[in-house]
N, C-alpha and C positions, 0 to 999 in steps of 0.2 A: 748254521750260519755263522760266518766268520765275523770275528770282533773287528770293530773300527775305533781306532784310536783318535782321540781328538787333540790336534796340536795347536794350542792356544799361542798365536802370533801376535805381539805387541810391538810397538815402535822401537823399544829398546831391547827387547829380548823374547824368547819364547819357550814353552814348557808342553811336553807331551803328557797327558793323564794315563797312568797305568796303574791299575789296580796292584795294591801291595802284594797280593797272594800271588800274582804272576810274577813279580821280581823273586819271590822265594821260590816259585817253581822252576824258575829259570838259573836258580843257584847265583843271583847277583844281587841280592836284597843288601848285602853287605860291601858291595863296591859302588853303591851310588853315593854321590858326594853331598856336603851340605849345602851346595849351590841349587840343590832340589829342594822342594818343598813337600809337605805332608799335609793331606786335607785334615779338618777339625776332627772327623771320625778316626783318623790314623789308618784309613783304610784305602786310600789312593794317593799315589805320590805322582807329584808334578815334576817331572825329570827335564832338567836345563837342557837346552838344545844343542848344546855341544858336546862335551865328554859324555855325560849320561846318557842323553838320548842315544848315542852311539854305540854305549856299552849295552843297552836295551835292545837295539836294533840287530846287532850282531848276534846276540844270545838268542831271540827271537828265531833269526833265520837258521841258525845252528839247530835249534831244538825241532822247528816246523817245517824247514825246508823251504821257507820262502819269507818274503819282507813282511812285516806287519802292515796292515792297511791302515793309513793315515788320513785323516780330514783335516785340514788347514780351516781353523775358526780364528778370523782376523778380529783382534779388539784393540780399542784405543788407548786402554789403561791396564796396566798389569797389577795395578792396586790389590785386587782381591786374591790374587794368587801370592804377592809378597807379603800380604798381612798374615799369612800362613806360617805356622812354624816351619824351620829348616828342617829337611831330612836328616835324621841321624841313623847311620848304619848300625851301630852296636847299641840296639834298644829293643823295646817291645814292638817296634815296625816290623821287625822279621818274623814275628808270629803269624801263622796261617789261621785265616777266617773261614767262615761259613761261606761258600761260594753266592747263595742266594743274598744274602746279608752284604757281600762285596758288591753285586751287581747294583743293588740299591743304594749304597753309599757312593759307588762310582757315578750313578746317575744324578744323585743329591748334589755331589760336589760339583759336576758339571753344569747343572741347573741353578745353583747358587752364582757360579760364576757369570753365567748368563743373565740372570736376573739383575745382578748389581750392573753389569754393563747396560742394560735396558733403563734402568733406574737414573743412571749416570748420563744417559744419552751418548754413551761411547761405543754402542754396538752397532 
């Protein structure tokens, strides 16, 4: 089954959730800027919509021969993402983790954002 990446679109900005492991596999983990964010677990990067998402998009196309599939998730507030730590390319974020653990953390990070939006009434 092909991976579907969630692109969170807020009124002021947007981010695409990408497992950090994939950034390492694509050899771009050190090319992501501090305008992006990292999940509390450190295993999911929220790539800012401009340059970082473009870097990911192009690297994915080059490696897999097709564009990544994205699903837009419209949110009224970006506070959950903006409250995360900024991505730091030269750190432990570049370490590779267990794939099953990555999927669980990716799902958990996306669920946390959804839950916050529901609680705030902004989803």
